C-alpha positions in Angstrom: 46.7 -62.8 -33.6 50.3 -62.3 -33.3 52.6 -62.0 -29.9 52.9 -58.1 -29.6 48.6 -57.8 -30.7 48.1 -60.2 -28.1 50.2 -58.4 -25.2 48.1 -55.4 -26.6 44.9 -56.8 -25.7 45.9 -57.2 -22.8 47.0 -54.3 -22.3 43.9 -52.4 -23.4 41.9 -54.9 -21.0 43.6 -53.7 -17.8 43.5 -49.7 -18.5 39.2 -50.8 -18.6 37.7 -49.0 -14.7 37.4 -51.5 -12.8 33.8 -52.6 -11.8 32.5 -51.4 -9.0 31.8 -54.7 -6.2 28.5 -54.8 -5.5 27.3 -54.3 -1.9 25.9 -57.0 0.3 22.1 -55.7 1.2 21.1 -55.4 4.9 17.2 -53.7 4.0 15.6 -53.5 8.1 11.7 -52.7 8.1 10.2 -52.1 12.0 6.3 -52.7 12.5 4.3 -49.9 14.0 7.4 -47.7 14.7 7.1 -43.4 14.2 10.0 -41.8 14.2 8.7 -40.5 17.6 10.1 -43.6 19.2 13.9 -43.4 18.1 16.5 -40.6 20.4 18.1 -39.7 17.5 14.4 -38.3 16.5 14.6 -36.7 19.5 12.3 -39.5 21.2 13.2 -39.7 25.0 10.8 -42.1 26.2 12.9 -45.3 25.0 16.3 -45.9 24.7 17.8 -47.0 21.0 21.4 -46.5 21.5 22.1 -48.8 18.8 20.2 -46.9 16.1 21.3 -43.6 17.8 24.6 -45.1 16.6 23.9 -46.3 13.2 22.5 -42.5 12.9 25.8 -41.4 13.8 28.1 -43.4 11.3 25.3 -42.7 7.8 22.7 -41.0 6.8 19.2 -39.7 8.9 16.0 -38.7 7.2 14.0 -36.2 8.7 11.4 -36.3 6.1 10.4 -40.1 5.0 7.4 -41.4 5.0 5.0 -44.8 4.4 1.3 -45.4 4.2 -1.2 -45.4 7.0 -1.1 -49.3 8.0 2.4 -51.9 7.4 0.8 -53.7 4.3 0.5 -51.0 2.0 3.4 -50.2 2.5 5.1 -53.0 2.1 3.4 -53.8 -1.0 5.1 -50.3 -2.5 8.6 -50.7 -0.8 9.0 -54.3 -2.5 7.4 -53.3 -5.8 8.6 -49.7 -6.1 5.1 -49.0 -7.3 2.3 -46.9 -6.0 -0.5 -49.1 -4.5 -3.1 -48.2 -7.1 -1.4 -49.8 -9.6 -0.8 -53.1 -8.0 -3.9 -53.2 -4.8 -6.0 -56.2 -4.3 -6.9 -56.1 -0.8 -5.2 -56.4 2.8 -2.8 -58.8 2.9 -2.9 -60.2 -0.6 -0.5 -59.4 -3.8 -1.0 -60.7 -7.0 0.5 -63.8 -7.6 1.5 -61.8 -10.6 3.2 -59.5 -9.2 7.1 -59.5 -8.9 9.6 -58.4 -6.1 12.5 -56.8 -5.5 13.1 -60.8 -4.4 12.5 -62.2 -7.8 14.8 -58.8 -9.1 17.4 -59.6 -6.7 17.9 -62.9 -7.1 18.0 -62.8 -11.0 20.9 -60.7 -11.1 23.0 -62.7 -9.5 22.2 -62.0 -5.2 21.8 -65.0 -2.9 18.5 -63.3 -1.2 16.5 -64.4 2.3 13.6 -62.3 4.0 13.0 -63.3 7.5 10.7 -61.5 9.5 6.4 -60.9 8.5 5.2 -62.1 5.5 1.2 -61.3 5.0 0.1 -61.7 1.4 -2.1 -64.6 1.3 -5.2 -65.3 2.2 -4.5 -62.3 5.0 -8.1 -63.6 6.8 -9.8 -66.3 8.9 -13.1 -67.9 7.0 -15.5 -65.6 9.2 -13.8 -62.4 7.8 -13.9 -61.4 3.8 -14.5 -65.0 3.2 -13.9 -62.7 -0.3 -10.2 -63.4 -0.8 -10.2 -66.4 1.0 -7.4 -68.5 -0.7 -6.3 -65.4 -2.8 -2.5 -63.9 -2.8 1.3 -64.4 -3.1 2.9 -67.5 -1.0 6.4 -66.5 0.2 7.8 -69.8 -2.3 6.9 -67.1 -5.2 8.0 -64.0 -3.5 11.2 -64.4 -5.1 13.6 -65.5 -2.3 16.2 -68.0 -2.2 15.7 -68.5 1.6 12.5 -67.7 4.2 12.1 -67.8 7.9 8.3 -65.8 8.1 5.7 -65.7 10.8 2.1 -65.3 9.3 3.0 -67.4 5.6 -0.5 -68.8 5.0 -1.9 -69.8 8.8 -5.3 -68.0 8.4 -7.2 -70.1 11.1 -4.7 -69.6 13.9 -1.4 -67.5 13.2 -0.4 -68.1 15.7 1.6 -65.3 18.3 4.9 -63.3 16.5 7.0 -63.4 19.5 7.5 -65.6 22.6 6.6 -69.3 21.5 6.1 -68.2 17.9 4.7 -69.9 14.6 7.4 -70.0 12.3 7.1 -71.6 8.6 11.0 -71.8 7.3 12.0 -72.6 4.0 8.4 -74.4 3.7 8.4 -76.2 6.8 6.7 -75.4 9.9 8.6 -75.4 12.9 8.1 -78.1 15.5 8.5 -76.8 19.2 9.2 -73.4 19.9 8.4 -72.7 23.4 10.4 -70.7 25.0 12.1 -68.7 22.0 11.2 -65.5 20.7 10.2 -64.5 17.2 12.9 -61.4 16.1 15.6 -63.4 17.7 15.3 -66.7 15.4 14.7 -64.4 12.7 18.2 -62.8 13.8 19.3 -65.9 14.1 18.4 -66.6 10.8 19.5 -63.9 8.5 23.2 -64.1 10.4 23.4 -67.9 9.2 22.3 -66.7 5.8 24.9 -64.0 5.2 27.6 -65.9 7.3 27.8 -68.5 4.2 31.0 -69.3 2.4 30.0 -68.1 -0.5 31.1 -65.6 -3.4 28.0 -64.0 -4.8 26.6 -60.8 -2.7 23.4 -61.1 -0.7 20.3 -59.2 -0.2 18.8 -59.8 3.3 15.1 -58.6 3.6 14.5 -58.4 7.3 10.8 -57.0 8.0 10.5 -56.9 11.8 7.8 -58.8 14.1 8.8 -55.8 16.6 7.0 -53.5 17.4 3.0 -54.3 16.5 0.9 -55.0 19.0 0.4 -56.6 20.9 2.5 -55.6 23.1 3.6 -58.5 25.2 7.2 -58.8 27.1 10.3 -60.0 25.6 12.7 -61.5 27.3 14.5 -59.6 28.4 11.5 -57.9 30.4 11.4 -60.3 33.9 7.6 -61.5 32.6 8.6 -63.2 30.3 9.8 -66.3 32.0 6.4 -66.3 34.0 3.0 -67.6 32.9 1.7 -64.2 31.2 4.4 -64.3 28.5 1.3 -63.7 25.9 -0.4 -61.6 27.8 -1.0 -57.7 26.6 -0.4 -54.6 28.3 0.4 -50.8 26.6 3.6 -50.8 29.0 5.8 -53.4 27.4 5.2 -51.3 24.2 8.6 -49.3 25.9 9.6 -53.2 26.2 9.5 -53.9 22.4 10.6 -51.0 21.2 14.0 -51.5 23.4 14.9 -54.9 22.4 14.1 -54.1 18.7 16.9 -51.5 18.8 19.3 -54.7 20.7 18.3 -57.0 18.3 18.8 -55.0 15.4 22.4 -54.3 16.6 23.5 -57.6 16.9 23.1 -57.1 13.1 24.6 -54.5 12.7 27.8 -54.7 15.4 28.1 -58.3 12.6 27.5 -58.2 9.2 30.6 -57.2 7.2 31.5 -53.0 7.3 30.8 -52.5 4.2 27.1 -53.7 3.9 24.4 -50.6 2.7 22.5 -51.0 5.4 18.5 -49.2 5.4 15.8 -48.9 8.6 12.5 -48.0 7.6 9.3 -47.9 10.0 6.0 -48.9 8.1 4.0 -46.7 9.6 3.3 -44.4 12.5 3.0 -45.4 16.1 -0.3 -47.3 17.0 -2.7 -44.5 19.0 -2.8 -46.4 22.1 1.1 -45.0 22.3 2.3 -41.6 23.6 6.0 -41.0 22.9 8.0 -37.9 24.3 9.5 -36.1 21.5 11.9 -33.2 22.4 10.2 -32.1 25.2 6.2 -33.4 24.3 4.3 -35.1 24.3 3.2 -37.2 20.6 0.3 -39.4 20.2 1.0 -42.8 17.0 -1.3 -42.3 14.4 -1.3 -45.9 13.1 -4.0 -46.2 10.3 -4.4 -42.4 9.4 -3.2 -40.7 6.5 -1.7 -37.3 9.5 1.7 -37.0 9.8 1.7 -39.0 13.5 0.3 -42.4 10.6 2.6 -42.1 8.4 6.0 -40.3 9.3 9.1 -42.2 10.0 12.4 -43.2 10.6 15.0 -43.8 8.4 18.7 -44.7 8.7 21.8 -45.7 6.4 24.8 -47.0 7.0 27.2 -47.5 4.2 30.5 -47.3 5.2 33.1 -46.0 2.4 29.9 -44.0 0.6 27.4 -42.1 3.0 28.9 -39.3 4.7 28.5 -40.0 8.8 26.4 -37.9 10.4 24.3 -36.2 7.7 20.9 -35.1 8.3 19.4 -34.7 4.6 15.5 -33.2 4.5 14.4 -34.7 1.0 11.6 -36.5 1.0 11.6 -39.8 0.7 8.6 -42.6 0.1 8.2 -46.5 0.3 8.2 -47.0 -3.1 11.6 -45.2 -3.7 13.3 -48.0 -1.3 13.4 -50.5 -4.6 15.4 -48.4 -7.5 17.9 -47.4 -4.7 19.5 -50.5 -3.6 19.1 -51.2 -7.1 21.1 -48.3 -8.7 23.7 -49.3 -5.5 23.8 -52.7 -6.8 24.0 -52.0 -10.7 20.8 -54.4 -11.3 18.9 -53.1 -13.8 14.6 -52.7 -12.8 13.3 -53.0 -16.3 11.8 -56.1 -15.9 9.4 -54.5 -12.5 7.8 -52.7 -15.9 7.0 -49.0 -14.7 7.6 -47.9 -11.1 7.1 -44.8 -9.2 10.5 -44.8 -7.2 12.5 -42.3 -7.5 16.4 -43.2 -6.2 17.8 -41.6 -4.0 21.3 -43.0 -4.6 23.4 -39.9 -5.4 22.2 -38.7 -1.4 23.9 -41.6 -0.2 26.8 -40.9 -1.6 27.1 -37.3 -0.5 25.3 -36.1 -4.2 22.5 -33.5 -3.9 20.4 -36.3 -6.8 17.3 -35.3 -7.5 15.2 -35.1 -4.7 11.6 -35.4 -5.8 9.2 -32.3 -4.6 6.5 -34.6 -3.3 4.7 -37.6 -2.4 1.5 -39.5 -3.8 -0.6 -41.9 -1.9 -3.6 -43.7 -2.8 -4.7 -45.9 0.2 -7.2 -48.4 0.3 -6.0 -50.3 2.8 -10.0 -52.9 3.2 -11.6 -52.1 -0.5 -15.6 -52.3 0.4 -15.4 -52.0 4.2 -16.6 -48.7 4.8 -15.3 -45.2 5.3 -14.0 -45.7 9.3 -11.0 -45.3 10.4 -8.5 -47.7 9.2 -10.9 -49.1 6.0 -11.9 -45.6 4.3 -10.0 -44.4 1.3 -7.6 -41.4 1.2 -5.7 -39.7 -2.1 -3.9 -37.4 -1.1 -0.3 -35.7 -2.2 1.4 -33.7 -0.2 5.5 -31.4 0.2 7.0 -31.1 3.4 4.6 -28.3 4.4 1.5 -29.1 2.5 -0.7 -31.9 1.8 -4.1 -31.5 -0.5 -6.8 -34.7 -0.8 -8.3 -35.5 -3.9 -11.5 -34.0 -2.0 -10.6 -30.9 -2.1 -9.5 -30.1 1.9 -5.9 -28.3 2.1 -4.1 -28.5 5.1 -0.6 -27.1 6.4 0.6 -30.3 8.0 3.9 -28.9 9.2 2.3 -26.4 11.6 -0.8 -28.5 11.8 0.3 -32.0 12.2 -2.9 -33.4 12.8 -5.0 -31.8 10.2 -7.5 -30.1 12.7 -8.0 -26.6 10.6 -8.7 -26.2 6.6 -6.7 -23.4 5.1 -7.0 -21.8 1.5 -3.6 -21.0 -0.7 -4.6 -20.5 -3.9 -0.7 -21.4 -5.5 -0.3 -24.2 -2.9 -3.6 -25.5 -4.3 -2.8 -25.8 -8.1 0.6 -27.3 -7.6 -1.2 -30.3 -5.5 -4.3 -30.6 -7.6 -1.9 -30.9 -10.8 -0.1 -33.9 -9.0 -3.2 -35.4 -8.0 -4.5 -35.1 -12.0 -1.5 -36.5 -13.1 -2.0 -39.8 -10.6 -5.4 -39.5 -12.2 -4.7 -39.6 -15.6 -2.3 -42.6 -15.1 -4.7 -44.7 -13.2 -4.5 -43.0 -9.5 -8.3 -42.6 -9.1 -8.7 -46.7 -9.2 -11.5 -48.7 -7.7 -11.6 -51.8 -6.2 -13.7 -54.4 -7.7 -14.6 -56.6 -4.1 -15.0 -60.0 -5.1 -18.0 -61.3 -4.8 -18.9 -63.3 -1.4 -18.6 -67.2 -1.6 
């Protein structure tokens, strides 16, 4: 190569478009928090200034839905797949399953998880012994670092709040008296993101808050007394407001161009009634109703998301993995077949390809019965209608408690096509429960 050819090659390289900077990503998952709890959604029972500010700085999605319980949602969130493809039992993840921890670590990201794990040998010996010693341990979930509650302590999970039981990078933390779980998780993540490392990072924060037991937070006067772990529904307000406070601490310290996503894992506990747009709104965790599955979802990505925008597209929990992967230019082929639909264009202020429906396969306690919290449900819905696979059609937008079945031939045909389509690829799956030992 002569000098002219060499200089020409440099000019060609310089002319190539610069590769976009891969964003740092913070994914926050609130526990048992329905959309009615945030001020930006019309809730007036609790003060949530930090998340409301985040909504003003980014996009608030009005039709975001999770599974009726936390663990099924978390499975979909971490794998991008409907539960019928990989669900085994409550609190059990197939040890061969790949998560977004594996995906981002393998593609050049530093990765960390802090908060609730709950995917290995969930129950103590006297309940569902057939699932003992099964699942995926946090060390095998693909993350570089972890700081979690309920890693593998099945006999005594300990507190997730005051005086917590926490497992950090393979070791059980000693002497955590007077400490508070989500404060420690936030401290861990802040230390992780501030490390002087040129690689981008992905941090997943499955909050302990606001799951029951509803107990005092460090901002509650009772926290410094003898009843720190004594539950009372009046402390749900304290938990929501402390959740907002601790999330705000991270929001104020992450780099300005971080892609931050906030989502709820299911609706609020049914023992809690809040005020939404001037009317009482009772939570319905565990049930496939609006109050059991409609959750807050806010995304802030300064310089990318249009500020203060409200989006009415349907969003499902399995949509997060393909979205953050697309934002980071991370290929997802290694994850196998996924069901999620990327909403990255919507974050960029574009129309994108909104999903026309959401499908749910929900079997929280295989083999345990047909009562609340345990029964199997399969259904498809859009922003107005819902069809169960037993033929029950409801207009959930007008009848959110689904008290009255309705008839509509056009809607029934349309949603039945969804159920049939999902059944054809495994959506009628029945779980085989291991024999009890």
